[in-house]
C-alpha positions in Angstrom: 4.0 250.5 22.1 1.5 251.9 24.6 -1.0 249.6 26.3 -4.5 249.6 24.6 -7.1 251.7 26.3 -9.3 249.8 28.7 -12.6 251.7 28.7 -14.3 249.6 31.4 -11.2 248.9 33.5 -12.2 248.6 37.2 -15.9 248.5 36.4 -17.9 245.8 38.2 -20.5 243.9 36.1 -23.3 241.4 36.9 -24.4 238.9 34.2 -27.7 237.2 35.0 -27.4 233.4 34.8 -30.0 232.0 37.1 -32.7 231.2 34.6 -34.4 227.8 34.1 -34.4 227.7 30.3 -37.9 226.4 30.3 -38.6 227.0 26.6 -35.5 225.1 25.6 -36.5 221.9 27.4 -35.8 219.0 27.3 -32.2 220.1 26.3 -31.9 222.3 29.4 -32.9 219.4 31.6 -29.3 218.1 30.9 -27.4 221.4 30.4 -28.1 224.7 32.3 -29.3 227.2 29.8 -26.4 229.6 30.3 -24.0 226.7 29.4 -25.8 225.6 26.2 -23.5 225.9 23.2 -24.0 228.6 20.6 -21.3 228.2 17.9 -19.1 226.2 20.2 -19.2 228.8 23.0 -21.4 228.6 26.1 -24.3 231.0 25.8 -23.1 232.9 28.8 -19.7 233.2 27.2 -21.0 235.7 24.6 -21.8 238.5 27.1 -18.6 237.6 28.9 -16.6 238.1 25.7 -18.5 241.3 25.2 -17.4 242.7 28.6 -13.9 241.4 28.2 -13.6 243.1 24.8 -14.3 246.4 26.5 -11.8 245.9 29.3 -14.1 244.7 32.1 -12.1 242.0 33.9 -14.2 241.4 37.0 -17.7 239.9 36.5 -20.3 238.6 38.9 -22.7 235.8 37.8 -25.7 234.7 39.7 -26.7 231.1 39.5 -29.6 228.9 40.6 -30.7 226.1 38.2 -28.0 223.4 38.0 -25.5 225.9 39.5 -22.7 223.3 40.0 -22.8 222.3 36.4 -22.9 225.9 35.3 -19.9 226.9 37.4 -17.8 224.0 36.2 -18.6 224.6 32.6 -17.9 228.3 32.7 -14.8 228.2 34.8 -13.4 225.5 32.4 -14.3 227.7 29.4 -12.6 230.8 30.8 -9.4 228.7 31.5 -9.5 227.1 28.1 -9.8 230.5 26.4 -7.0 231.9 28.6 -9.1 234.9 29.4 -7.8 237.3 32.1 -11.3 237.3 33.5 -12.2 236.9 37.1 -15.6 235.3 37.7 -17.4 235.7 41.1 -20.3 233.3 41.6 -23.4 234.2 43.5 -25.3 231.1 44.3 -29.0 231.7 45.1 -30.5 229.2 47.5 -33.1 228.0 48.4 -35.0 230.1 45.9 -34.3 232.2 42.9 -34.1 235.9 43.6 -35.0 237.5 40.3 -33.2 240.4 38.7 -33.7 242.7 41.7 -32.9 240.2 44.4 -29.7 239.1 42.6 -28.6 242.8 42.5 -29.6 243.4 46.2 -27.6 240.4 47.3 -24.4 241.7 45.7 -24.9 245.4 46.6 -21.6 245.7 48.6 -19.6 244.1 45.8 -21.2 245.8 42.8 -21.3 249.3 44.3 -17.7 249.7 45.5 -16.8 253.3 46.3 -20.4 254.2 45.3 -19.5 253.7 41.7 -22.2 252.6 39.2 -22.0 249.1 37.7 -23.1 247.2 34.6 -25.8 244.6 34.4 -26.4 242.3 31.4 -28.8 239.5 30.6 -26.9 236.2 30.3 -29.1 234.8 27.5 -29.0 237.7 25.0 -26.6 238.2 22.1 -25.9 241.9 21.8 -23.5 244.0 19.7 -23.8 247.1 21.8 -21.0 249.6 22.2 -20.4 249.3 26.0 -17.8 252.1 26.3 -20.3 254.4 24.6 -23.0 253.4 27.0 -20.7 253.9 29.9 -19.7 257.3 28.6 -23.4 258.3 28.1 -24.2 257.3 31.7 -21.4 259.5 33.1 -23.0 262.5 31.4 -26.5 261.3 32.6 -25.1 260.8 36.1 -23.9 264.4 36.2 -27.5 265.4 35.5 -28.9 263.3 38.4 -29.8 260.1 36.5 -29.8 256.9 38.6 -29.5 254.5 35.7 -29.0 254.4 32.0 -30.8 251.6 30.0 -29.8 250.6 26.5 -33.0 250.8 24.4 -33.8 250.1 20.8 -36.3 252.4 19.0 -39.1 250.3 17.6 -42.4 251.4 16.0 -43.9 248.1 17.4 -42.4 248.5 20.8 -45.9 248.3 22.5 -46.0 244.6 21.6 -43.0 244.0 23.8 -43.7 246.5 26.7 -42.7 249.9 25.4 -40.2 252.2 27.0 -41.2 255.8 26.2 -38.3 258.2 25.8 -38.4 262.0 25.4 -36.0 264.1 23.3 -33.5 264.4 26.2 -33.3 260.7 26.7 -35.4 260.7 29.9 -37.7 257.7 30.3 -41.3 259.0 30.7 -43.0 255.6 31.1 -41.3 252.2 31.6 -43.4 249.4 30.2 -46.4 250.5 32.2 -44.8 249.9 35.6 -43.6 253.5 36.2 -44.7 256.8 34.7 -43.1 260.1 35.6 -45.3 262.6 37.5 -47.3 264.9 35.2 -46.7 262.8 32.0 -49.8 262.6 29.9 -50.9 260.3 27.0 -50.2 263.2 24.7 -46.6 263.3 26.1 -46.2 259.7 25.2 -47.5 260.1 21.7 -44.7 262.7 21.2 -42.1 260.4 22.7 -40.0 257.6 21.1 -41.3 254.1 21.7 -38.4 251.7 22.4 -37.7 248.2 23.7 -35.3 247.6 26.6 -32.4 245.5 25.5 -31.4 244.2 29.0 -28.1 246.1 29.4 -28.1 248.8 32.0 -25.8 250.9 34.1 -27.0 251.3 37.7 -26.3 253.6 40.6 -26.4 252.4 44.2 -29.6 254.3 45.0 -31.5 252.0 42.7 -30.2 248.9 44.5 -31.1 250.4 47.9 -34.7 251.0 46.6 -35.2 247.2 46.2 -36.7 244.9 48.9 -34.3 243.5 51.5 -31.6 241.0 50.8 -33.1 237.5 50.3 -36.3 238.7 48.8 -37.3 237.9 45.2 -37.8 241.1 43.2 -37.6 242.6 39.7 -35.3 245.5 39.1 -37.7 247.0 36.7 -40.9 246.7 38.8 -39.4 247.3 42.3 -36.4 249.4 41.2 -36.8 251.7 38.2 -40.6 251.9 38.3 -41.0 253.4 41.8 -38.1 255.8 41.2 -39.6 257.1 38.0 -43.0 257.6 39.7 -41.3 259.6 42.4 -40.0 262.0 39.7 -36.4 260.7 39.8 -34.5 260.4 36.6 -33.8 257.1 34.7 -32.5 257.7 31.2 -32.2 255.7 28.0 -29.3 255.4 25.6 -30.8 254.8 22.2 -29.0 252.1 20.1 -28.6 252.3 16.4 -31.4 250.5 14.5 -28.7 248.2 13.1 -27.9 246.8 16.6 -27.2 243.1 16.8 -29.8 242.0 19.4 -31.2 238.5 20.0 -33.0 237.3 23.1 -32.1 233.6 22.9 -35.2 232.4 24.8 -36.8 230.0 22.3 -35.5 227.5 19.7 -36.4 229.8 16.9 -34.6 232.7 18.5 -31.6 230.5 19.2 -31.4 229.7 15.5 -31.9 233.3 14.5 -29.0 234.3 16.7 -26.8 231.5 15.4 -27.5 232.3 11.8 -26.8 236.0 12.2 -23.5 235.3 14.0 -22.4 232.8 11.3 -23.1 235.4 8.6 -19.9 237.0 9.7 -18.4 240.4 10.1 -19.6 241.6 6.8 -22.9 242.2 8.6 -22.7 243.2 12.3 -19.9 242.6 14.7 -20.6 241.0 18.0 -17.9 242.4 20.1 -14.8 244.6 19.6 -12.4 246.3 21.8 -8.8 246.3 23.0 -8.8 242.7 24.1 -10.7 241.0 21.3 -10.5 241.2 17.5 -14.0 241.1 16.0 -13.2 238.3 13.6 -11.9 236.1 16.4 -14.8 237.1 18.6 -17.1 235.5 16.1 -15.2 232.4 15.2 -12.6 231.7 17.9 -14.4 228.5 19.0 -14.4 226.9 15.5 -12.3 224.0 14.4 -13.4 225.1 10.9 -15.9 227.7 9.7 -16.9 229.6 6.6 -18.8 232.8 6.8 -21.3 234.1 4.3 -18.6 236.0 2.3 -16.7 232.7 1.8 -14.0 233.6 4.2 -12.6 230.5 6.0 -11.5 230.2 9.6 -9.6 227.3 11.3 -8.4 224.1 9.6 -10.5 222.3 7.0 -8.5 219.1 7.7 -10.1 219.0 11.1 -13.4 217.9 9.5 -13.2 214.2 8.4 -14.5 213.7 4.9 -14.9 217.4 4.1 -13.7 217.0 0.6 -16.4 214.6 -0.3 -19.2 216.8 1.0 -20.9 219.9 -0.3 -20.5 222.9 1.9 -22.9 225.8 1.5 -21.8 228.8 3.7 -22.2 229.9 6.3 -21.2 226.8 8.3 -19.5 226.1 11.6 -17.7 223.0 12.8 -16.4 222.1 16.2 -14.0 219.2 16.8 -14.1 215.7 15.4 -17.1 215.8 13.0 -17.3 213.2 10.3 -19.0 213.7 6.9 -19.9 211.0 4.4 -19.8 211.3 0.6 -22.5 213.5 -0.9 -23.8 215.0 2.3 -24.7 218.7 2.3 -24.0 221.0 5.1 -25.5 224.5 5.1 -26.4 227.1 4.6 -26.6 228.1 8.3 -25.6 224.9 9.9 -23.5 224.4 12.9 -22.0 221.0 14.1 -20.5 221.0 17.6 -18.5 218.0 18.4 -18.5 214.3 17.4 -21.4 214.4 15.0 -21.6 212.1 12.0 -23.6 212.6 8.8 -24.4 209.7 6.5 -24.1 209.7 2.7 -26.4 212.3 1.1 -27.6 213.5 4.5 -28.4 217.2 4.7 -28.3 219.8 7.6 -29.6 223.3 7.0 -30.7 226.1 9.4 -29.9 223.8 12.3 -27.6 223.2 15.2 -26.2 219.7 16.1 -24.6 220.1 19.5 -22.9 216.8 20.1 -22.8 213.1 19.1 -25.7 213.3 16.6 -25.7 210.7 13.9 -27.8 211.3 10.8 -28.5 208.2 8.6 -27.9 208.2 4.9 -30.3 210.4 3.1 -31.7 211.9 6.3 -32.2 215.6 6.7 -32.4 218.1 9.5 -33.9 221.6 9.1 -34.9 224.2 11.6 -33.9 222.0 14.6 -31.6 221.9 17.6 -30.3 218.3 18.4 -27.9 216.7 20.8 -27.2 213.3 22.2 -27.6 213.9 26.0 -27.6 211.3 28.7 -28.5 208.1 26.9 -30.8 209.4 24.1 -31.0 211.7 21.1 -33.0 214.9 21.8 -34.4 217.0 19.0 -36.1 220.4 19.5 -37.9 222.0 16.5 -37.3 225.7 16.1 -39.2 226.5 12.9 -42.8 226.3 11.9 -43.5 224.1 8.8 
């Protein structure tokens, strides 16, 4: 049997992991945001699996906030998953460098042999077809494009900072920070409004446009914007409207991402490719899980007291959880490790990361909770 095709073999990638996770405090005061668990996997692990699925085996990650904890957590996860993935850490000190500064610092590593590279946000869950994006950029590159940005057409894109794209895929206006010469408001009205999804393929010329190494900068404002204003070409690759896309920046968005992933492959696949089966990509971290179609994964015997509880799929269990008689788990509930639910307790639309104990009859809805340090922390994610 021939080896499976590796569409992104040899491609360098940068995953951004230096954020503070401000909107997930106080949880992120104890765990760096890229290491927070989402269905048993570190948040940063989701884009890493996405890259790995497409054959990208060499990934650079920038780090700033709690960088030692982040490196330890991610290196351990890669080893535990037995991934043939090589992580290169770029520690930013004494200050955070931003998306542009992170790229400028790694210019010699990312732009080997003047090849383009991939850059992804480390706090987004995306189901994009990376090989298709790469292929699109090769065509765009032949036409002089300096970058290709994955964009999602949205009628309400102006609420998020619209990217205006013409029929050829050329970006006419990038969120108000760069407009191509000669483009009028009438041209924008005829263009497609999109939102930028945070995945991009970048040529070396963009990196060299940025301020010098060690300077904080934004790749959109100091990179793409000035190039577009000079008349150079930056293109968009338009994603299907059914794209799985979640920016996991707030508790509510965290729960939205969790819930869509738990719904299972009957909806939208997170990652597929020669190295990852899509079903395993969704549930490989589970001791036991049930998706929305009722399909089971893992071992039900791994959950203590499961037979005496009521399970309403989809649900996700990590290791060593204990359920008491009459408790209800789901729908859309994840229990990480070492959690205990008392009799008739209920968990729905919530995430219990670790060591949470719910008393008999207690309920948890629309929350993220974990026992961190020496206390229980609960963060509401839904409005009442």
